[in-house]
C-alpha positions in Angstrom: 107.6 79.1 120.2 108.2 76.4 117.6 109.9 73.1 118.5 112.5 71.5 116.0 113.8 67.8 115.7 117.2 68.0 113.9 118.6 64.7 112.7 122.4 65.0 112.6 124.5 62.8 110.3 127.7 61.1 111.3 127.0 60.7 115.2 128.1 57.3 115.9 126.6 55.4 119.0 129.6 53.1 119.0 132.7 54.9 118.7 134.1 56.7 115.7 132.2 60.0 115.4 131.3 59.8 119.0 129.7 63.2 120.2 129.1 63.7 123.7 125.4 64.5 124.4 126.2 67.1 127.0 128.4 68.8 124.5 125.7 68.7 121.7 123.3 70.2 124.2 125.8 73.0 125.2 126.5 73.8 121.4 122.8 74.0 120.7 122.0 76.3 123.8 124.9 78.4 122.9 123.3 79.1 119.4 120.1 80.3 121.3 118.3 77.1 121.4 116.2 76.5 124.6 115.2 73.4 126.4 117.4 71.1 124.5 116.9 67.5 125.1 118.7 64.7 123.5 117.8 61.0 122.9 120.5 58.5 124.2 124.1 58.7 122.6 122.5 59.2 119.1 123.0 62.8 118.1 119.1 63.1 118.1 117.9 66.2 119.7 114.7 68.2 120.4 115.0 71.9 120.8 113.0 75.2 120.9 114.6 78.0 118.9 115.0 81.4 120.5 114.6 83.7 117.4 116.0 86.8 119.2 119.4 85.4 120.0 121.3 86.6 116.9 118.9 88.8 115.0 118.9 89.7 112.3 121.1 86.8 111.4 119.5 83.3 110.9 120.9 79.9 110.5 119.7 76.5 109.3 121.3 73.0 109.8 121.0 71.0 106.5 122.6 67.6 106.7 126.3 68.3 107.6 126.1 72.0 106.6 125.0 75.1 108.4 123.4 77.6 106.0 123.7 81.3 107.3 121.8 84.4 106.3 123.6 87.3 107.4 121.9 90.5 106.1 124.4 92.8 107.9 127.3 91.1 106.2 129.8 88.5 107.5 132.1 91.1 109.1 129.4 92.5 111.4 127.7 89.3 112.3 128.4 87.7 115.7 126.9 84.4 114.8 130.0 82.8 112.6 132.6 83.5 115.2 130.5 82.0 117.9 129.8 78.9 115.6 133.7 78.6 115.1 134.4 78.7 118.8 131.6 76.2 119.8 132.1 73.8 116.9 135.8 73.4 117.5 136.5 72.1 113.9 138.0 73.6 110.9 135.0 75.3 108.8 134.9 77.2 105.5 132.4 79.8 104.2 131.3 80.8 100.8 128.8 83.5 99.9 125.9 82.7 97.6 127.3 84.6 94.7 130.6 82.4 94.8 128.4 79.1 95.3 126.4 80.0 92.2 129.6 81.0 90.3 131.2 77.6 91.1 128.1 75.8 90.1 128.0 77.7 86.8 131.8 77.0 86.2 131.2 73.4 86.9 128.3 73.1 84.7 130.0 74.7 81.6 
């Protein structure tokens, strides 16, 4: 099983942006990650990915964004509602067609 080290942005060890490491571990484990370990109060984590948890859906954390691949569609996937509950912050989603359409519009 592959091991990943995800650097998280915006986690502050001093106060603003403080994220409890217990909560971070629980969130990552709720996403199907195994053996999550964190390094001090830094937001740095090491984890092993359970590829079976939300099959066939996939996700990747890129900076402050979570990229989803939902081959069965958003309405049938269990992953986005799970993320919404666990993150506890307002989220927004755009499908790839909308993202590329907005890019075209902004470029013209």
